[in-house]
C-alpha positions in Angstrom: 5.6 11.8 35.0 3.3 11.2 32.0 6.0 12.4 29.5 8.4 9.9 31.1 6.0 7.1 30.7 5.5 8.1 27.1 9.2 8.2 26.5 9.6 4.8 28.1 6.9 3.4 25.9 8.7 4.8 22.8 12.0 3.3 24.0 10.4 -0.1 24.5 8.9 0.0 21.0 12.0 1.6 19.4 12.0 -0.9 16.6 8.4 -0.2 15.6 9.0 3.6 15.9 12.1 3.2 13.7 9.9 1.7 11.0 7.4 4.5 11.3 10.0 7.2 11.3 11.9 5.8 8.4 8.7 5.4 6.4 7.7 9.0 7.0 11.3 10.1 6.0 10.9 8.2 2.8 7.5 9.8 2.1 8.8 13.3 2.5 12.0 12.6 0.5 10.0 11.1 -2.4 7.6 14.0 -2.3 10.5 16.4 -2.5 12.1 14.4 -5.4 8.9 14.8 -7.4 8.5 18.4 -6.6 12.0 19.3 -7.8 10.7 18.4 -11.3 7.0 19.4 -11.0 7.7 22.9 -9.7 10.7 23.7 -11.9 9.3 25.1 -15.1 12.7 26.0 -16.4 13.6 22.3 -16.3 10.4 21.3 -18.0 10.7 23.9 -20.8 14.4 23.1 -21.4 13.9 19.4 -21.6 10.6 19.1 -23.4 9.1 21.0 -26.3 5.7 19.3 -25.8 3.2 21.8 -24.5 1.4 19.2 -22.4 4.4 18.7 -20.1 3.3 21.3 -17.4 -0.2 19.8 -17.5 1.2 16.2 -17.1 3.4 17.3 -14.1 0.5 19.2 -12.5 -1.8 16.2 -12.8 1.0 14.0 -11.4 1.5 16.5 -8.5 -2.2 16.3 -7.6 -2.1 12.5 -7.8 1.0 12.4 -5.6 -0.6 14.7 -3.1 -3.6 12.4 -2.8 -1.3 9.3 -2.5 0.9 11.0 0.1 -2.2 11.9 2.1 -3.3 8.3 2.0 0.2 7.2 3.0 0.2 9.6 6.0 -3.2 8.2 7.1 -1.8 4.6 7.2 1.4 5.8 8.9 -0.7 7.6 11.4 -2.9 4.5 12.0 0.3 2.6 12.6 1.4 5.1 15.2 -2.0 4.9 17.0 -2.2 1.1 16.8 1.1 0.9 18.7 0.1 3.4 21.4 -3.6 2.7 22.0 -3.0 0.2 24.8 -0.4 2.5 26.5 -2.9 5.5 26.4 -5.6 3.3 27.9 -3.2 2.3 30.6 -2.4 5.9 31.4 -6.1 6.7 31.6 -6.7 3.8 34.0 -3.9 5.2 36.2 -5.8 8.5 36.5 -4.4 10.6 33.6 -6.9 13.2 32.4 -8.1 13.0 28.8 -6.8 16.6 28.2 -3.3 15.5 29.2 -3.5 12.4 26.9 -4.7 14.6 24.1 -1.8 17.0 24.6 0.6 14.1 24.8 -0.7 12.7 21.5 -0.7 16.0 19.8 2.9 16.7 20.8 4.1 13.2 20.0 2.5 13.2 16.5 4.0 16.7 15.7 7.5 15.9 16.9 7.6 12.6 15.0 6.1 14.3 11.9 8.3 17.4 11.9 11.4 15.4 12.7 10.7 13.0 9.8 10.1 15.9 7.4 13.3 17.7 8.2 15.4 14.5 7.9 13.4 13.5 4.8 14.1 16.9 3.1 17.8 16.4 3.8 17.6 12.9 2.4 15.5 14.0 -0.5 18.1 16.6 -1.5 20.9 14.0 -1.3 18.9 11.3 -3.1 17.9 13.8 -5.8 21.5 14.7 -6.4 22.7 11.1 -6.5 19.8 9.7 -8.6 20.0 12.7 -10.9 23.7 12.3 -11.4 23.4 8.5 -11.9 20.6 8.8 -14.4 22.3 11.6 -16.4 25.5 9.5 -16.6 23.7 6.2 -17.4 21.3 7.8 -20.0 23.9 10.2 -21.4 21.3 12.8 -20.6 21.6 16.6 -20.9 18.9 17.6 -18.4 19.6 21.3 -18.1 18.2 23.4 -15.2 18.0 20.3 -13.0 18.6 21.5 -9.4 18.9 18.9 -6.6 18.5 21.8 -4.1 15.5 23.7 -5.2 14.1 26.1 -2.7 10.4 26.2 -4.0 10.3 22.4 -3.8 11.6 22.5 -0.2 9.0 25.1 0.8 6.2 23.2 -0.9 7.2 19.9 0.8 7.7 21.5 4.2 4.3 23.4 4.1 2.5 20.3 2.8 3.8 18.0 5.5 3.4 20.4 8.3 -0.3 20.9 7.4 -0.7 17.1 7.1 0.8 16.4 10.5 -1.0 19.2 12.1 -4.3 17.8 10.9 -3.2 14.3 11.9 -2.3 15.5 15.4 -5.7 17.2 15.9 -7.5 14.1 14.6 -5.5 11.8 16.8 -6.1 13.9 19.9 -9.8 14.2 19.3 -10.2 10.5 18.4 -8.4 9.4 21.6 -10.4 11.8 23.7 -13.7 10.4 22.5 -12.8 6.7 22.6 -13.7 4.8 25.8 -10.9 3.1 27.7 -12.3 -0.4 27.2 -12.5 0.2 23.5 -8.9 1.2 23.4 -7.9 -1.9 25.2 -9.9 -4.1 22.9 -9.2 -2.2 19.6 -7.5 -5.2 18.1 -10.5 -7.5 18.4 -12.7 -5.7 15.8 -12.7 -7.6 12.5 -13.8 -6.3 9.2 -15.4 -9.2 7.3 -17.0 -9.2 3.9 -20.2 -11.3 3.6 -21.5 -10.1 0.3 -23.7 -12.3 -1.9 -22.6 -13.9 -5.1 -24.8 -11.7 -7.3 -23.3 -8.6 -5.7 -19.8 -9.9 -6.4 -20.7 -10.7 -10.0 -22.3 -7.2 -10.5 -19.2 -5.6 -9.1 -16.9 -7.6 -11.4 -18.9 -6.7 -14.5 -18.9 -3.0 -13.6 -15.2 -3.2 -12.9 -14.4 -4.8 -16.3 -16.7 -2.2 -18.1 -15.0 0.7 -16.3 -11.5 -0.6 -17.2 -12.6 -1.1 -20.8 -13.6 2.5 -21.0 -10.3 3.6 -19.5 -8.3 1.4 -21.9 -10.3 2.7 -24.8 -9.7 6.4 -23.8 -5.9 5.7 -23.8 -6.0 4.1 -27.2 -8.0 7.0 -28.6 -5.7 9.8 -27.4 -5.5 11.1 -31.0 -9.2 11.9 -30.8 -9.6 12.7 -27.1 -6.3 14.7 -26.8 -5.4 15.6 -23.2 -8.9 14.6 -22.0 -8.0 10.9 -22.4 -5.7 11.2 -19.3 -8.3 12.2 -16.7 -10.9 10.0 -18.3 -8.6 7.0 -18.1 -7.4 7.8 -14.6 -11.0 8.0 -13.2 -12.4 4.9 -14.9 -9.3 2.8 -14.3 -9.2 3.7 -10.6 -12.9 2.9 -10.3 -12.6 -0.3 -12.3 -9.6 -1.5 -10.3 -11.5 -1.0 -7.0 -14.6 -2.8 -8.2 -12.6 -5.6 -9.7 -10.5 -6.1 -6.5 -13.6 -5.8 -4.4 -15.2 -8.7 -6.3 -12.4 -10.9 -7.4 -10.4 -11.1 -4.1 -13.5 -12.0 -2.1 -14.7 -14.5 -4.7 -11.3 -16.2 -5.1 -10.9 -16.5 -1.4 -14.4 -18.1 -1.1 -13.6 -20.6 -3.8 -10.3 -21.6 -2.3 -11.7 -22.0 1.2 -14.4 -24.3 -0.2 -11.7 -26.5 -1.7 -11.0 -28.7 1.3 -8.0 -30.4 -0.3 -6.3 -27.1 -0.8 -7.5 -25.1 2.2 -6.8 -27.8 4.9 -3.2 -28.3 3.9 -0.7 -26.7 6.4 -1.8 -23.2 7.4 -3.5 -22.3 4.1 -6.9 -21.9 5.8 -5.4 -19.5 8.3 -3.6 -17.6 5.5 -6.8 -17.2 3.5 -8.7 -16.1 6.6 -5.9 -13.5 7.3 -6.3 -12.1 3.8 -10.1 -11.9 4.1 -10.0 -10.6 7.7 -9.7 -7.0 6.6 -10.4 -7.4 2.9 -12.5 -4.3 2.6 -9.8 -2.0 3.8 -7.2 -3.8 1.6 -9.5 -3.3 -1.4 -9.0 0.4 -1.4 -5.2 0.3 -0.9 -4.7 -2.5 -3.5 -6.5 -0.3 -6.0 -4.3 2.7 -5.3 -1.2 0.6 -5.3 -2.1 -1.0 -8.7 -2.4 2.5 -10.2 0.9 3.6 -8.6 2.4 0.4 -9.9 1.2 1.2 -13.4 2.5 4.8 -13.2 5.9 3.8 -11.9 6.4 0.9 -14.3 4.9 3.0 -17.2 7.3 5.9 -16.4 10.3 3.7 -16.4 9.2 1.9 -19.5 8.5 5.1 -21.5 11.7 6.6 -20.2 13.7 3.6 -21.4 11.8 3.7 -24.6 12.9 7.3 -25.3 16.5 6.3 -24.4 16.5 3.3 -26.7 15.0 5.1 -29.7 17.6 7.9 -29.9 19.8 6.0 -32.3 16.8 4.9 -34.5 15.4 8.4 -34.6 18.8 9.9 -35.5 19.5 7.3 -38.2 16.0 7.8 -39.6 16.9 11.3 -40.7 20.4 10.6 -42.2 22.1 8.2 -44.5 25.5 8.4 -42.9 26.8 8.3 -39.3 29.6 10.8 -40.1 30.4 13.0 -43.1 33.9 14.6 -43.3 34.3 17.4 -45.8 37.8 17.9 -47.2 39.3 15.7 -44.4 42.9 16.1 -43.5 45.1 13.0 -42.9 44.6 13.8 -39.2 40.8 13.8 -39.5 40.9 10.4 -41.4 43.1 8.9 -38.7 40.8 10.2 -35.9 37.8 8.4 -37.6 39.6 5.1 -37.1 38.5 5.3 -33.5 35.0 4.3 -34.7 34.1 0.8 -33.8 32.1 -1.4 -36.2 32.5 1.2 -39.0 31.6 0.1 -42.6 30.7 1.5 -45.9 33.5 4.1 -46.0 33.5 6.0 -49.3 35.0 9.0 -50.9 33.1 11.4 -53.2 34.3 14.3 -55.3 31.6 17.0 -55.4 31.2 20.4 -57.1 28.1 22.5 -56.4 26.4 25.8 -56.8 22.8 27.0 -56.4 21.8 25.4 -59.7 23.8 22.3 -60.2 25.4 19.6 -58.0 28.0 17.6 -59.9 29.3 14.1 -58.9 31.8 11.8 -60.5 30.4 8.7 -62.1 33.4 6.5 -61.0 32.7 7.4 -57.4 29.0 6.3 -57.7 29.9 3.1 -59.5 32.3 2.1 -56.7 30.0 3.2 -53.9 26.4 4.1 -54.7 24.8 6.8 -52.5 22.8 5.5 -49.5 19.4 7.3 -49.1 16.4 7.0 -46.8 13.2 5.9 -48.4 9.6 5.6 -47.0 8.8 2.1 -45.9 5.0 1.8 -46.2 3.2 2.7 -43.0 6.3 2.2 -40.9 7.7 5.4 -39.4 11.2 4.1 -39.8 12.6 4.6 -43.3 14.6 2.0 -45.0 18.1 2.5 -46.5 18.3 2.1 -50.3 21.3 2.2 -52.7 20.9 5.0 -55.3 22.3 4.4 -58.8 23.5 7.0 -61.3 20.3 6.6 -63.4 18.0 7.1 -60.4 19.9 10.0 -59.1 19.9 12.0 -62.3 16.2 11.0 -63.1 14.6 12.1 -59.8 17.2 14.0 -57.8 14.5 15.6 -55.6 13.6 12.2 -54.3 17.1 11.9 -52.8 17.6 15.4 -51.5 18.6 14.2 -48.0 21.4 12.0 -49.4 22.7 14.8 -51.7 22.5 17.4 -48.9 24.7 15.2 -46.7 27.6 15.8 -49.1 27.2 19.6 -49.1 28.5 22.2 -46.7 26.4 25.2 -47.2 22.6 25.7 -47.8 20.4 22.7 -48.6 19.9 21.9 -52.3 17.4 24.3 -53.7 14.1 23.0 -55.2 15.1 23.7 -58.7 18.7 22.5 -58.6 19.8 19.7 -60.8 22.1 16.8 -60.2 24.5 15.6 -62.9 26.8 12.6 -62.8 29.7 13.0 -65.3 32.9 11.2 -66.2 36.2 12.0 -64.5 37.4 14.1 -67.5 34.2 16.1 -67.7 34.2 16.6 -63.9 37.7 18.1 -64.1 36.5 20.6 -66.7 33.3 21.5 -64.7 33.6 25.1 -63.2 34.1 25.2 -59.4 36.3 23.9 -56.8 36.2 20.2 -56.2 35.4 19.1 -52.6 36.3 15.8 -51.2 33.7 14.1 -49.0 34.3 11.0 -46.9 31.3 9.1 -45.4 31.0 6.5 -42.7 28.3 4.1 -41.4 28.4 2.3 -38.1 26.6 -0.8 -36.8 26.2 0.5 -33.2 25.5 4.2 -33.1 25.3 4.5 -29.3 28.7 2.8 -28.8 30.2 5.4 -31.1 28.2 8.3 -29.8 31.1 10.1 -28.0 33.5 9.6 -30.9 31.0 10.7 -33.4 30.1 13.8 -31.4 33.8 14.7 -31.1 34.4 14.3 -34.8 31.3 16.2 -35.7 32.4 19.1 -33.5 35.7 19.2 -35.5 33.6 19.5 -38.7 31.4 22.2 -37.2 34.5 24.2 -36.2 36.1 23.9 -39.6 32.8 24.7 -41.4 30.5 26.8 -39.3 27.7 26.5 -41.9 27.3 22.8 -40.9 26.4 23.7 -37.3 23.5 25.8 -38.5 21.9 23.0 -40.5 20.6 21.0 -37.4 19.8 17.4 -38.2 20.8 17.6 -41.8 24.1 16.2 -42.9 25.0 13.2 -40.7 23.7 11.0 -37.9 26.4 12.5 -35.6 24.8 15.9 -36.0 21.2 14.7 -35.4 22.1 12.3 -32.6 23.1 15.3 -30.3 19.8 17.0 -30.9 17.6 13.9 -30.5 19.7 12.8 -27.4 19.1 16.2 -25.8 15.4 15.9 -26.5 14.8 12.3 -25.6 17.3 11.9 -22.7 15.4 14.7 -20.9 12.2 12.5 -21.2 14.2 9.4 -20.3 15.6 11.2 -17.2 12.1 12.3 -16.1 10.6 8.9 -16.7 13.2 7.0 -14.7 13.3 9.6 -11.9 9.5 9.7 -11.5 9.3 5.9 -11.8 11.7 5.4 -8.9 9.8 8.0 -6.9 6.4 6.3 -7.5 7.9 2.9 -6.9 9.1 3.9 -3.5 5.8 5.5 -2.7 3.6 2.6 -3.7 5.7 0.0 -2.0 6.0 2.1 1.2 2.2 2.7 1.1 1.5 -1.0 0.9 4.1 -1.7 3.5 2.5 0.6 6.0 -0.9 -0.7 5.3 0.4 -4.2 6.2 2.5 -3.1 9.1 -0.4 -1.0 10.6 -2.2 -4.3 11.2 0.8 -6.3 12.4 0.3 -5.3 16.0 -3.2 -6.8 15.8 -2.0 -10.0 14.2 0.6 -10.6 16.9 -1.7 -12.4 19.3 -2.9 -14.8 16.6 0.6 -15.9 15.7 1.5 -16.2 19.4 -1.6 -18.4 19.9 -0.6 -20.6 17.0 2.9 -20.9 18.4 1.5 -22.0 21.8 -0.6 -24.6 20.0 2.6 -26.2 18.7 2.7 -24.8 15.1 6.3 -24.8 13.9 8.1 -21.6 13.2 8.7 -22.7 9.6 4.9 -23.0 8.9 4.2 -19.6 10.5 6.8 -17.9 8.3 5.5 -19.7 5.3 2.0 -18.4 6.0 3.2 -14.9 6.4 5.2 -15.0 3.1 2.3 -16.4 1.2 -0.1 -13.9 2.6 2.1 -10.9 1.9 3.1 -12.2 -1.5 -0.6 -12.3 -2.5 -1.0 -8.7 -1.3 2.0 -7.6 -3.4 1.2 -9.7 -6.4 -2.5 -8.7 -6.9 -1.8 -5.0 -7.6 1.3 -5.9 -9.5 -0.5 -8.1 -12.0 -3.2 -5.6 -12.6 -0.6 -2.8 -12.8 1.2 -4.6 -15.6 -2.1 -4.9 -17.5 -2.7 -1.1 -17.1 0.8 -0.5 -18.5 0.3 -2.7 -21.5 -2.8 -0.8 -22.5 -1.4 2.6 -21.3 1.6 2.5 -23.7 -0.9 3.3 -26.4 -0.7 6.9 -25.1 2.8 7.1 -26.5 2.4 5.7 -30.0 2.6 9.2 -31.4 5.9 9.9 -29.5 7.7 6.6 -29.7 8.5 4.6 -32.8 7.7 1.4 -30.9 6.6 1.8 -27.3 6.4 -2.0 -26.8 10.0 -2.6 -27.8 12.2 -4.5 -25.3 9.7 -4.5 -22.5 11.6 -7.3 -20.8 14.2 -4.8 -19.6 12.1 -2.2 -17.7 9.7 -4.9 -16.5 12.6 -7.0 -15.2 14.3 -4.0 -13.4 11.0 -3.0 -11.9 10.0 -6.4 -10.7 13.4 -6.9 -9.0 13.0 -3.6 -7.1 9.4 -4.5 -6.2 10.5 -7.9 -4.9 13.1 -6.2 -2.7 10.3 -4.1 -1.1 8.3 -7.3 -0.6 11.3 -9.0 1.2 11.8 -6.0 3.4 8.1 -5.9 4.3 8.2 -9.7 5.2 11.2 -9.1 7.4 9.6 -6.2 9.3 6.3 -8.0 9.6 7.9 -11.2 10.9 9.9 -9.1 13.4 6.7 -7.7 14.8 4.3 -10.7 14.9 6.8 -13.4 15.7 8.7 -11.5 18.4 8.7 -13.7 21.5 10.2 -11.3 24.1 7.8 -8.4 23.6 7.8 -6.2 26.6 
């Protein structure tokens, strides 16, 4: 009979349980998505030559474990908040506490295990789709990426089973100890913050100081090495908590004192709603701000690696493509390049001691070489005249090497530029070299790669030279390196975004059942539906905006960590920030829709 009553209660609250179940599915799916990368050492080693990568993923895995644990706590509180009144009713009807405990334990485990199984299936599918999309969009070559990865499945399953087992035990024990009257009146316990002004000021100063230490640690990564990451994480988390704890309370007090502002519409009610459980929100807002920074930072850095592939490739070579002894077919194939310019032909004779060029070729088309540009990592392109080339040939080794097929020019080799007649009499076989430059390297990437493969097939010695020779050769290597990082950044950014938004969503929804009576009372007092919805949207927008703003500040300082890996980590920030904010707003709109569906429901059974 008790089980039938429980099932009837679940049926009546199907919409609420659907929110809970879907949230738990998302949680387990996200956890699996991260673990497919964090536990796959073959993927990490194949897509990153940086020794710190396993450490970074392990640190991220620990962080995600903590966040997931917090997420499950809020989801679990959401479950209890919906069922407390029902459990109290069962007890009043004579149900024994042991039966209620058994019912709670079974209900929690069934919901948790069911969500985990569905979440794993969704996680495998989402990992495959997201991975395929990112690899196509980023032109990534993420080798050893496995959407179905058994160690990640086992890790996720074991982790969530343990979590739900603990949650079931805690739920059963909590209900067994809680008196019936307390269960019936659970939604009447406020959590107010009545701290004095000097306490708020002290908390704000300590928070700013803690954040300053964290930002300094990230800026000094060259000195602190890997220790800068845990130092920054601890101090920034602490600083975020202290700052939220002080600023949110102080701002609400100031706004409520401003009668002209607070007494307009339902603003006073909205401010009271925010301050009603401000202490519990302080902790979650701090966590969400860190997650926001991690997600936005991962996407920003990933996009940074993706954007810098052309610049890195061009920084090592003078020409986009170099064709050696091209046939008419090869020359015709190069016409597929878009925005090509600076085409030139050179006649070259070389041996280990001397590289000989024709003066007429250089007069018509001086060589293009890379040259240091002060403190800027990016080199500038300079035109090399005959006089400069013969006077200091070692200064332009890269430009000369791009014209050769075999080994790089030796340290003692000389360069001579001679007349056409002298060139014809110089010993050796003349080699025709045709060079190309392009305005948009990425738009021509596929064509350049195809043409470079033709060159490598004709002259195997070219393939062994790595980035030397042409941008087409170096682009493939840099794209393989950087696209792996871009893939990981976008993938983890999406995972963290879903986790942070879902965590904040459940924190808000876990209190929605308590807020229902307040909104019903306002409706009975004659408050219009439009004002009620406006109050909800303003309140939830504040809760989403606060961690978002602080998270953006964290990212702007945190990008200092990547100054040694990226040419300009602050380049084109509008793109990742824009993408992220749009996705974040979608979560906000979904949360508003779900919250309004709970607190403004008129025919609640």
